C-alpha distance (Angstrom), angle and dihedral (degrees) to the residues before:
residue distance angle dihedral
M1 . . .
S2 3.82 . .
T3 3.88 92.4 .
V4 3.85 92.4 53.6
L5 3.81 95.7 63.7
P6 3.78 96.3 51.2
R7 3.82 91.2 45.5
R8 3.83 90.2 52.7
V9 3.75 91.2 48.0
V10 3.78 92.7 49.9
L11 3.86 91.9 46.9
S12 3.81 91.0 47.7
A13 3.82 91.2 49.9
I14 3.79 91.2 50.1
A15 3.79 91.2 49.5
L16 3.77 90.7 49.4
I17 3.80 91.6 51.8
I18 3.83 91.7 49.0
V19 3.82 91.9 49.6
S20 3.83 91.4 47.5
I21 3.79 92.0 51.7
G22 3.81 90.0 49.5
A23 3.81 92.4 48.3
F24 3.84 91.2 48.9
A25 3.85 90.7 49.5
A26 3.81 90.6 50.6
F27 3.80 91.3 47.1
V28 3.77 91.7 53.5
T29 3.77 97.7 44.3
L30 3.77 100.0 41.3
D31 3.85 97.4 62.9
E32 3.75 118.2 48.4
R33 3.79 90.8 -152.8
N34 3.84 90.2 62.4
Q35 3.80 89.3 53.5
V36 3.82 89.9 50.2
V37 3.83 91.8 52.7
L38 3.82 93.4 49.3
F39 3.83 102.4 36.9
N40 3.83 111.3 14.9
H41 3.84 108.1 22.9
S42 3.80 97.4 159.5
G43 3.72 137.4 22.5
S44 3.76 151.9 111.1
T45 3.80 136.1 -126.2
T46 3.78 137.3 -171.6
T47 3.81 95.5 178.4
G48 3.78 108.9 32.8
A49 3.78 143.1 51.0
F50 3.81 137.1 -96.4
L51 3.78 130.5 -170.6
G52 3.82 90.8 -10.3
V53 3.82 94.9 -49.5
S54 3.83 117.0 116.4
V55 3.77 127.2 -161.7
G56 3.82 104.7 -110.6
M57 3.87 96.7 33.3
P58 3.81 121.6 118.0
R59 3.83 114.5 -83.8
A60 3.87 90.4 -126.0
T61 3.83 90.2 56.1
A62 3.78 90.6 48.0
H63 3.87 88.7 54.0
E64 3.85 90.1 51.5
Q65 3.77 92.5 49.4
L66 3.80 95.2 50.0
K67 3.82 92.6 44.7
K68 3.84 89.1 52.6
K69 3.82 88.1 55.3
G70 3.81 89.5 54.4
L71 3.81 100.6 -101.2
V72 3.76 120.3 138.5
L73 3.82 125.4 -142.9
Q74 3.81 105.7 -119.5
K75 3.79 100.0 175.7
S76 3.82 147.3 -21.6
L77 3.79 121.0 -137.3
A78 3.76 136.0 -172.2
G79 3.81 99.0 -124.4
G80 3.72 119.3 -50.1
G81 3.75 130.3 112.0
C82 3.76 134.2 -34.8
L83 3.82 126.6 169.5
E84 3.76 93.1 -13.5
W85 3.83 91.9 -50.6
T86 3.79 121.6 116.5
F87 3.83 116.9 -144.7
L88 3.80 130.9 -161.3
D89 3.81 119.0 -101.9
A90 3.79 88.1 -118.8
Q91 3.82 89.0 63.0
T92 3.85 125.0 82.5
V93 3.80 110.9 -139.4
D94 3.79 117.2 -157.4
V95 3.76 115.9 -165.9
F96 3.80 117.2 -152.5
Q97 3.83 122.5 -169.7
D98 3.80 130.7 -152.8
D99 3.82 105.2 -160.0
S100 3.81 94.3 176.5
W101 3.83 120.4 104.4
R102 3.80 87.3 -71.9
K103 3.87 92.6 69.9
G104 3.77 100.3 -157.8
A105 3.78 148.0 143.9
V106 3.84 135.8 -150.0
C107 3.74 122.3 -161.0
V108 3.83 117.0 -157.0
A109 3.80 114.2 -162.5
S110 3.80 114.9 -162.2
R111 3.77 136.5 176.2
G112 3.80 120.3 -166.1
E113 3.80 90.6 -2.5
T114 3.86 91.6 -58.5
V115 3.77 121.5 115.7
E116 3.89 111.2 -118.7
R117 3.77 104.2 168.7
L118 3.86 140.2 13.9
V119 3.77 123.0 -158.0
W120 3.83 125.9 -179.3
Y121 3.72 142.7 175.7
F122 3.86 127.3 -177.7
D123 3.82 124.9 -177.7
P124 3.77 120.0 163.9
S125 3.86 91.5 -167.5
Q126 3.80 90.8 67.5
P127 3.83 117.2 104.0
């Protein structure tokens, strides 16, 4: 009788650990922003895509995509700096913020309403 209880406790603990690992894996893979924080927290691209936004797509579509992902447009600038990048005055730079636990920003640089560059930085340890 005394060996049954510890065995059940050990098996329950193992089951709990397995379920927790599975839940964490689902959490990471189901939301692209979580993958970004863990595996690609900062970067820039002039040829690819990021969070559903592709270089070459219309600026308005980029806005829609980022808003769907939960980011909020903070400001739009005519050139200037964003996340340690300097942009041409001919470019419009839209700065999107993620104020969730991920603490990030995405800058979308466009010219003539076409996305030319994406820059991002996420750091959950920021206040």
